[in-house]
C-alpha positions as MATLAB code, in Angstrom:
seq = 'MALKDCIYEARSVEKLEEKWLAMLKDYDLEGDLWLENLYAIRERWSEVHCHESFCAEITSTQSCESLNNHLKNTFSKKLSLGEFMKEYERSIKRLREKELSEDLKSRQSKPIPF';
ca = [
      71.544  153.591  -27.569;
      75.188  153.561  -28.655;
      75.487  149.764  -28.586;
      72.169  149.459  -30.419;
      73.493  151.832  -33.079;
      76.567  149.653  -33.518;
      74.452  146.527  -33.918;
      71.609  147.800  -36.090;
      72.421  151.199  -37.550;
      75.928  150.820  -38.969;
      75.509  150.371  -42.726;
      79.175  149.692  -43.478;
      82.136  148.142  -41.708;
      83.746  151.577  -41.547;
      80.615  153.076  -39.931;
      80.537  150.244  -37.385;
      84.162  150.899  -36.440;
      83.472  154.632  -36.201;
      80.382  154.125  -33.996;
      82.185  151.534  -31.846;
      85.169  153.792  -31.164;
      82.857  156.739  -30.420;
      80.871  154.604  -27.950;
      84.039  153.488  -26.160;
      85.261  157.074  -25.915;
      81.903  158.621  -24.941;
      81.307  156.130  -22.123;
      84.966  155.824  -21.073;
      85.021  152.105  -21.896;
      88.408  151.816  -23.594;
      90.152  148.672  -22.372;
      86.951  146.972  -21.171;
      87.698  143.259  -21.632;
      84.078  142.215  -22.124;
      83.580  144.781  -24.884;
      86.911  143.859  -26.487;
      85.779  140.228  -26.605;
      82.379  141.268  -27.971;
      84.025  143.325  -30.700;
      86.308  140.411  -31.585;
      83.215  138.383  -32.545;
      81.378  141.251  -34.264;
      80.812  139.087  -37.356;
      78.295  137.136  -35.274;
      76.180  140.057  -34.067;
      76.658  143.110  -36.257;
      74.023  143.475  -38.916;
      76.539  144.831  -41.402;
      78.495  141.562  -41.118;
      75.430  139.317  -41.183;
      73.997  140.447  -44.522;
      74.997  137.167  -46.174;
      73.372  134.968  -43.532;
      70.214  133.032  -44.334;
      67.398  134.337  -42.155;
      64.329  132.578  -43.629;
      62.841  135.889  -44.776;
      63.075  137.390  -41.302;
      63.869  141.044  -41.785;
      66.194  143.008  -39.573;
      63.117  144.864  -38.298;
      61.439  141.605  -37.270;
      64.637  140.411  -35.656;
      65.025  143.725  -33.839;
      61.400  143.674  -32.682;
      61.797  140.129  -31.417;
      64.949  141.015  -29.482;
      63.340  144.222  -28.198;
      60.322  142.259  -26.951;
      62.613  139.741  -25.260;
      64.607  142.520  -23.582;
      61.483  144.309  -22.331;
      60.109  141.093  -20.856;
      63.399  139.997  -19.315;
      65.084  143.060  -17.827;
      64.209  145.739  -15.327;
      64.670  149.356  -16.390;
      66.391  149.973  -13.065;
      69.500  147.910  -13.892;
      72.804  149.720  -14.140;
      74.695  149.348  -17.420;
      77.060  146.814  -15.850;
      74.196  144.753  -14.390;
      72.338  144.938  -17.695;
      75.357  143.675  -19.639;
      75.786  140.709  -17.276;
      72.076  139.853  -17.462;
      72.072  140.350  -21.228;
      74.964  137.920  -21.607;
      73.161  135.324  -19.456;
      69.951  135.829  -21.395;
      71.638  135.417  -24.777;
      73.350  132.275  -23.491;
      69.948  130.836  -22.487;
      68.475  131.716  -25.889;
      71.388  130.056  -27.682;
      71.122  126.943  -25.521;
      67.400  126.752  -26.258;
      68.033  127.118  -29.984;
      70.750  124.435  -29.918;
      68.409  122.123  -28.043;
      65.635  122.727  -30.589;
      68.078  122.142  -33.454;
      69.210  118.866  -31.924;
      65.618  117.781  -31.351;
      64.685  118.581  -34.958;
      67.670  116.643  -36.306;
      66.819  113.581  -34.245;
      63.158  113.417  -35.189;
      61.394  112.441  -38.376;
      59.706  115.167  -40.397;
      55.944  115.335  -40.136;
      54.308  115.260  -43.600;
      51.739  117.928  -44.402;
];
């Protein structure tokens, strides 16, 4: 829940920082390299930083529901937090690779007229 709050519930940069630090403290994760690297690229995943990104009318709720559906269909509820984070990272990598492949395919093909 704490990571989800950082991603979706922080409504300001200050709130994100507050929630992030609280999560690290509450779960004794200070100094975790993976989380430090994740926080370093927060502009790519935090909703508060992505408000200027073009999303083709996809709302944060739709995006959240899509990710939630993906997570439910991909992961077992029995995973430990560490196992989940590793699987999550692999899953996101696969999704990004698929999106890059689709982007490349769309750039190399001719548009189909309506």
